[in-house]
N, CA, C and O atoms as a GROMACS GRO file, in nm:
protein
  332
    1UNK      N    1   1.834   4.582  -9.838
    1UNK     CA    2   1.810   4.466  -9.922
    1UNK      C    3   1.782   4.346  -9.832
    1UNK      O    4   1.847   4.328  -9.728
    2UNK      N    5   1.688   4.266  -9.870
    2UNK     CA    6   1.656   4.145  -9.796
    2UNK      C    7   1.666   4.025  -9.888
    2UNK      O    8   1.663   4.038 -10.010
    3UNK      N    9   1.679   3.908  -9.828
    3UNK     CA   10   1.687   3.783  -9.902
    3UNK      C   11   1.582   3.689  -9.850
    3UNK      O   12   1.572   3.667  -9.729
    4UNK      N   13   1.503   3.633  -9.937
    4UNK     CA   14   1.402   3.536  -9.896
    4UNK      C   15   1.469   3.406  -9.856
    4UNK      O   16   1.561   3.359  -9.923
    5UNK      N   17   1.424   3.348  -9.744
    5UNK     CA   18   1.477   3.221  -9.696
    5UNK      C   19   1.358   3.127  -9.675
    5UNK      O   20   1.287   3.138  -9.575
    6UNK      N   21   1.338   3.035  -9.768
    6UNK     CA   22   1.225   2.942  -9.753
    6UNK      C   23   1.243   2.857  -9.627
    6UNK      O   24   1.348   2.796  -9.606
    7UNK      N   25   1.140   2.854  -9.544
    7UNK     CA   26   1.146   2.782  -9.418
    7UNK      C   27   1.012   2.712  -9.395
    7UNK      O   28   0.907   2.764  -9.431
    8UNK      N   29   1.018   2.594  -9.336
    8UNK     CA   30   0.896   2.521  -9.306
    8UNK      C   31   0.869   2.528  -9.156
    8UNK      O   32   0.959   2.516  -9.074
    9UNK      N   33   0.742   2.548  -9.123
    9UNK     CA   34   0.699   2.553  -8.983
    9UNK      C   35   0.586   2.454  -8.962
    9UNK      O   36   0.509   2.424  -9.054
   10UNK      N   37   0.576   2.403  -8.840
   10UNK     CA   38   0.465   2.316  -8.805
   10UNK      C   39   0.339   2.401  -8.788
   10UNK      O   40   0.346   2.524  -8.782
   11UNK      N   41   0.226   2.335  -8.779
   11UNK     CA   42   0.100   2.407  -8.758
   11UNK      C   43   0.104   2.482  -8.624
   11UNK      O   44   0.056   2.595  -8.616
   12UNK      N   45   0.159   2.420  -8.522
   12UNK     CA   46   0.170   2.487  -8.391
   12UNK      C   47   0.259   2.610  -8.399
   12UNK      O   48   0.228   2.714  -8.340
   13UNK      N   49   0.369   2.598  -8.471
   13UNK     CA   50   0.459   2.713  -8.485
   13UNK      C   51   0.390   2.826  -8.561
   13UNK      O   52   0.410   2.943  -8.530
   14UNK      N   53   0.311   2.791  -8.661
   14UNK     CA   54   0.239   2.894  -8.737
   14UNK      C   55   0.134   2.962  -8.649
   14UNK      O   56   0.114   3.083  -8.660
   15UNK      N   57   0.068   2.886  -8.563
   15UNK     CA   58  -0.028   2.946  -8.471
   15UNK      C   59   0.042   3.044  -8.378
   15UNK      O   60  -0.008   3.153  -8.352
   16UNK      N   61   0.157   3.003  -8.329
   16UNK     CA   62   0.234   3.091  -8.241
   16UNK      C   63   0.276   3.217  -8.316
   16UNK      O   64   0.265   3.328  -8.264
   17UNK      N   65   0.324   3.199  -8.435
   17UNK     CA   66   0.367   3.312  -8.517
   17UNK      C   67   0.251   3.408  -8.543
   17UNK      O   68   0.266   3.529  -8.528
   18UNK      N   69   0.137   3.355  -8.580
   18UNK     CA   70   0.020   3.438  -8.606
   18UNK      C   71  -0.029   3.507  -8.479
   18UNK      O   72  -0.074   3.622  -8.483
   19UNK      N   73  -0.020   3.438  -8.366
   19UNK     CA   74  -0.060   3.498  -8.239
   19UNK      C   75   0.031   3.616  -8.205
   19UNK      O   76  -0.016   3.720  -8.159
   20UNK      N   77   0.160   3.599  -8.228
   20UNK     CA   78   0.255   3.708  -8.201
   20UNK      C   79   0.228   3.828  -8.290
   20UNK      O   80   0.239   3.943  -8.246
   21UNK      N   81   0.194   3.802  -8.416
   21UNK     CA   82   0.158   3.912  -8.505
   21UNK      C   83   0.032   3.982  -8.453
   21UNK      O   84   0.026   4.104  -8.448
   22UNK      N   85  -0.069   3.902  -8.414
   22UNK     CA   86  -0.194   3.958  -8.364
   22UNK      C   87  -0.172   4.040  -8.237
   22UNK      O   88  -0.241   4.139  -8.213
   23UNK      N   89  -0.075   3.999  -8.156
   23UNK     CA   90  -0.044   4.072  -8.032
   23UNK      C   91   0.042   4.195  -8.056
   23UNK      O   92   0.071   4.270  -7.963
   24UNK      N   93   0.083   4.215  -8.180
   24UNK     CA   94   0.161   4.333  -8.214
   24UNK      C   95   0.310   4.322  -8.193
   24UNK      O   96   0.381   4.423  -8.194
   25UNK      N   97   0.358   4.200  -8.174
   25UNK     CA   98   0.503   4.182  -8.158
   25UNK      C   99   0.575   4.227  -8.285
   25UNK      O  100   0.686   4.280  -8.280
   26UNK      N  101   0.510   4.205  -8.397
   26UNK     CA  102   0.563   4.249  -8.526
   26UNK      C  103   0.446   4.276  -8.618
   26UNK      O  104   0.335   4.227  -8.595
   27UNK      N  105   0.469   4.351  -8.722
   27UNK     CA  106   0.362   4.386  -8.814
   27UNK      C  107   0.320   4.271  -8.904
   27UNK      O  108   0.210   4.271  -8.958
   28UNK      N  109   0.410   4.174  -8.920
   28UNK     CA  110   0.379   4.057  -9.003
   28UNK      C  111   0.469   3.942  -8.959
   28UNK      O  112   0.555   3.957  -8.872
   29UNK      N  113   0.450   3.828  -9.020
   29UNK     CA  114   0.526   3.709  -8.982
   29UNK      C  115   0.676   3.731  -8.998
   29UNK      O  116   0.755   3.694  -8.911
   30UNK      N  117   0.714   3.790  -9.110
   30UNK     CA  118   0.858   3.811  -9.135
   30UNK      C  119   0.922   3.898  -9.028
   30UNK      O  120   1.034   3.871  -8.984
   31UNK      N  121   0.851   4.001  -8.987
   31UNK     CA  122   0.907   4.090  -8.884
   31UNK      C  123   0.922   4.016  -8.751
   31UNK      O  124   1.021   4.034  -8.681
   32UNK      N  125   0.823   3.934  -8.716
   32UNK     CA  126   0.833   3.856  -8.592
   32UNK      C  127   0.953   3.762  -8.600
   32UNK      O  128   1.028   3.748  -8.503
   33UNK      N  129   0.972   3.696  -8.714
   33UNK     CA  130   1.084   3.604  -8.729
   33UNK      C  131   1.217   3.678  -8.722
   33UNK      O  132   1.311   3.630  -8.660
   34UNK      N  133   1.225   3.795  -8.784
   34UNK     CA  134   1.349   3.874  -8.776
   34UNK      C  135   1.379   3.914  -8.632
   34UNK      O  136   1.494   3.906  -8.587
   35UNK      N  137   1.276   3.958  -8.559
   35UNK     CA  138   1.295   3.995  -8.418
   35UNK      C  139   1.340   3.874  -8.336
   35UNK      O  140   1.426   3.885  -8.249
   36UNK      N  141   1.279   3.759  -8.365
   36UNK     CA  142   1.317   3.636  -8.293
   36UNK      C  143   1.464   3.602  -8.319
   36UNK      O  144   1.536   3.562  -8.228
   37UNK      N  145   1.508   3.619  -8.443
   37UNK     CA  146   1.648   3.592  -8.477
   37UNK      C  147   1.741   3.687  -8.402
   37UNK      O  148   1.844   3.645  -8.351
   38UNK      N  149   1.703   3.814  -8.395
   38UNK     CA  150   1.786   3.911  -8.322
   38UNK      C  151   1.795   3.874  -8.174
   38UNK      O  152   1.903   3.881  -8.115
   39UNK      N  153   1.683   3.834  -8.116
   39UNK     CA  154   1.682   3.794  -7.974
   39UNK      C  155   1.769   3.670  -7.953
   39UNK      O  156   1.845   3.662  -7.856
   40UNK      N  157   1.756   3.574  -8.042
   40UNK     CA  158   1.834   3.451  -8.030
   40UNK      C  159   1.983   3.480  -8.045
   40UNK      O  160   2.065   3.429  -7.968
   41UNK      N  161   2.018   3.562  -8.144
   41UNK     CA  162   2.160   3.597  -8.164
   41UNK      C  163   2.215   3.668  -8.041
   41UNK      O  164   2.329   3.642  -8.000
   42UNK      N  165   2.136   3.758  -7.981
   42UNK     CA  166   2.179   3.827  -7.859
   42UNK      C  167   2.199   3.728  -7.745
   42UNK      O  168   2.296   3.739  -7.670
   43UNK      N  169   2.109   3.633  -7.733
   43UNK     CA  170   2.120   3.531  -7.628
   43UNK      C  171   2.247   3.447  -7.645
   43UNK      O  172   2.318   3.419  -7.549
   44UNK      N  173   2.274   3.408  -7.768
   44UNK     CA  174   2.395   3.329  -7.796
   44UNK      C  175   2.520   3.410  -7.763
   44UNK      O  176   2.615   3.356  -7.705
   45UNK      N  177   2.521   3.538  -7.798
   45UNK     CA  178   2.637   3.623  -7.769
   45UNK      C  179   2.656   3.641  -7.619
   45UNK      O  180   2.769   3.637  -7.570
   46UNK      N  181   2.547   3.662  -7.546
   46UNK     CA  182   2.557   3.677  -7.400
   46UNK      C  183   2.610   3.549  -7.336
   46UNK      O  184   2.690   3.555  -7.242
   47UNK      N  185   2.566   3.436  -7.387
   47UNK     CA  186   2.615   3.308  -7.334
   47UNK      C  187   2.764   3.292  -7.362
   47UNK      O  188   2.838   3.244  -7.277
   48UNK      N  189   2.808   3.333  -7.482
   48UNK     CA  190   2.950   3.325  -7.518
   48UNK      C  191   3.034   3.413  -7.426
   48UNK      O  192   3.138   3.370  -7.377
   49UNK      N  193   2.988   3.535  -7.402
   49UNK     CA  194   3.061   3.626  -7.314
   49UNK      C  195   3.063   3.571  -7.171
   49UNK      O  196   3.165   3.579  -7.103
   50UNK      N  197   2.952   3.516  -7.126
   50UNK     CA  198   2.947   3.456  -6.993
   50UNK      C  199   3.046   3.342  -6.977
   50UNK      O  200   3.111   3.331  -6.874
   51UNK      N  201   3.057   3.258  -7.080
   51UNK     CA  202   3.155   3.148  -7.075
   51UNK      C  203   3.297   3.203  -7.070
   51UNK      O  204   3.382   3.149  -6.998
   52UNK      N  205   3.323   3.309  -7.145
   52UNK     CA  206   3.457   3.369  -7.144
   52UNK      C  207   3.490   3.423  -7.005
   52UNK      O  208   3.601   3.405  -6.956
   53UNK      N  209   3.393   3.489  -6.941
   53UNK     CA  210   3.416   3.543  -6.807
   53UNK      C  211   3.440   3.430  -6.708
   53UNK      O  212   3.533   3.436  -6.627
   54UNK      N  213   3.356   3.325  -6.714
   54UNK     CA  214   3.372   3.212  -6.623
   54UNK      C  215   3.506   3.144  -6.645
   54UNK      O  216   3.574   3.108  -6.548
   55UNK      N  217   3.546   3.125  -6.770
   55UNK     CA  218   3.676   3.064  -6.800
   55UNK      C  219   3.790   3.148  -6.745
   55UNK      O  220   3.889   3.094  -6.694
   56UNK      N  221   3.776   3.279  -6.755
   56UNK     CA  222   3.879   3.368  -6.704
   56UNK      C  223   3.896   3.351  -6.552
   56UNK      O  224   4.008   3.346  -6.501
   57UNK      N  225   3.782   3.343  -6.482
   57UNK     CA  226   3.790   3.323  -6.336
   57UNK      C  227   3.844   3.185  -6.300
   57UNK      O  228   3.909   3.169  -6.197
   58UNK      N  229   3.818   3.086  -6.385
   58UNK     CA  230   3.877   2.953  -6.359
   58UNK      C  231   4.029   2.956  -6.376
   58UNK      O  232   4.102   2.892  -6.300
   59UNK      N  233   4.075   3.030  -6.477
   59UNK     CA  234   4.220   3.039  -6.501
   59UNK      C  235   4.290   3.123  -6.393
   59UNK      O  236   4.401   3.092  -6.351
   60UNK      N  237   4.222   3.230  -6.351
   60UNK     CA  238   4.281   3.319  -6.251
   60UNK      C  239   4.172   3.355  -6.149
   60UNK      O  240   4.107   3.458  -6.161
   61UNK      N  241   4.154   3.268  -6.049
   61UNK     CA  242   4.049   3.292  -5.949
   61UNK      C  243   4.070   3.424  -5.874
   61UNK      O  244   4.182   3.472  -5.859
   62UNK      N  245   3.960   3.479  -5.829
   62UNK     CA  246   3.965   3.602  -5.751
   62UNK      C  247   4.031   3.572  -5.617
   62UNK      O  248   4.002   3.469  -5.554
   63UNK      N  249   4.119   3.660  -5.572
   63UNK     CA  250   4.192   3.640  -5.447
   63UNK      C  251   4.125   3.717  -5.333
   63UNK      O  252   4.037   3.799  -5.356
   64UNK      N  253   4.169   3.689  -5.213
   64UNK     CA  254   4.120   3.762  -5.096
   64UNK      C  255   4.153   3.911  -5.110
   64UNK      O  256   4.075   3.996  -5.068
   65UNK      N  257   4.268   3.942  -5.168
   65UNK     CA  258   4.306   4.083  -5.191
   65UNK      C  259   4.208   4.149  -5.286
   65UNK      O  260   4.167   4.263  -5.265
   66UNK      N  261   4.169   4.076  -5.393
   66UNK     CA  262   4.071   4.130  -5.487
   66UNK      C  263   3.939   4.158  -5.416
   66UNK      O  264   3.876   4.261  -5.438
   67UNK      N  265   3.897   4.064  -5.331
   67UNK     CA  266   3.772   4.081  -5.257
   67UNK      C  267   3.779   4.204  -5.166
   67UNK      O  268   3.685   4.284  -5.162
   68UNK      N  269   3.888   4.219  -5.096
   68UNK     CA  270   3.904   4.333  -5.004
   68UNK      C  271   3.904   4.464  -5.082
   68UNK      O  272   3.846   4.563  -5.037
   69UNK      N  273   3.969   4.466  -5.196
   69UNK     CA  274   3.975   4.588  -5.277
   69UNK      C  275   3.835   4.623  -5.331
   69UNK      O  276   3.797   4.740  -5.333
   70UNK      N  277   3.761   4.522  -5.374
   70UNK     CA  278   3.625   4.546  -5.425
   70UNK      C  279   3.536   4.602  -5.314
   70UNK      O  280   3.458   4.694  -5.337
   71UNK      N  281   3.547   4.545  -5.194
   71UNK     CA  282   3.469   4.594  -5.081
   71UNK      C  283   3.506   4.737  -5.047
   71UNK      O  284   3.418   4.820  -5.025
   72UNK      N  285   3.635   4.767  -5.042
   72UNK     CA  286   3.680   4.903  -5.011
   72UNK      C  287   3.631   5.002  -5.116
   72UNK      O  288   3.589   5.112  -5.082
   73UNK      N  289   3.636   4.963  -5.242
   73UNK     CA  290   3.588   5.052  -5.348
   73UNK      C  291   3.437   5.074  -5.337
   73UNK      O  292   3.388   5.185  -5.358
   74UNK      N  293   3.363   4.969  -5.306
   74UNK     CA  294   3.218   4.981  -5.288
   74UNK      C  295   3.184   5.075  -5.174
   74UNK      O  296   3.096   5.160  -5.187
   75UNK      N  297   3.253   5.060  -5.064
   75UNK     CA  298   3.230   5.148  -4.948
   75UNK      C  299   3.264   5.292  -4.985
   75UNK      O  300   3.189   5.383  -4.951
   76UNK      N  301   3.375   5.313  -5.053
   76UNK     CA  302   3.415   5.449  -5.092
   76UNK      C  303   3.312   5.513  -5.184
   76UNK      O  304   3.283   5.632  -5.172
   77UNK      N  305   3.256   5.435  -5.278
   77UNK     CA  306   3.156   5.491  -5.369
   77UNK      C  307   3.028   5.528  -5.294
   77UNK      O  308   2.966   5.630  -5.324
   78UNK      N  309   2.987   5.445  -5.199
   78UNK     CA  310   2.866   5.476  -5.121
   78UNK      C  311   2.890   5.598  -5.034
   78UNK      O  312   2.802   5.684  -5.023
   79UNK      N  313   3.006   5.607  -4.972
   79UNK     CA  314   3.036   5.722  -4.888
   79UNK      C  315   3.046   5.852  -4.968
   79UNK      O  316   3.023   5.961  -4.915
   80UNK      N  317   3.082   5.841  -5.096
   80UNK     CA  318   3.093   5.960  -5.180
   80UNK      C  319   2.958   6.015  -5.225
   80UNK      O  320   2.950   6.128  -5.274
   81UNK      N  321   2.852   5.936  -5.208
   81UNK     CA  322   2.718   5.981  -5.247
   81UNK      C  323   2.670   6.090  -5.153
   81UNK      O  324   2.693   6.084  -5.032
   82UNK      N  325   2.603   6.192  -5.209
   82UNK     CA  326   2.557   6.304  -5.126
   82UNK      C  327   2.420   6.276  -5.062
   82UNK      O  328   2.329   6.358  -5.076
   83UNK      N  329   2.404   6.168  -4.994
   83UNK     CA  330   2.276   6.133  -4.935
   83UNK      C  331   2.237   6.242  -4.842
   83UNK      O  332   2.131   6.234  -4.780
   0.00000   0.00000   0.00000
């Protein structure tokens, strides 16, 4: 089920929308707009997660012990490869 959402666009935005349809980004204007919304929502979510990660490191910064452990684990994983 879908719901119509009346929206106004400028002439430039309509040209962009029509160009994207012509380029095959979507089969019609509505599909391009839906894809754009999905991309925007994904971008907003990634930004939210990034802020959470950065805030976490601000609250509890990585220590020298953490760095040494990460390096040791990286070396162990490379050495385990059957090159």
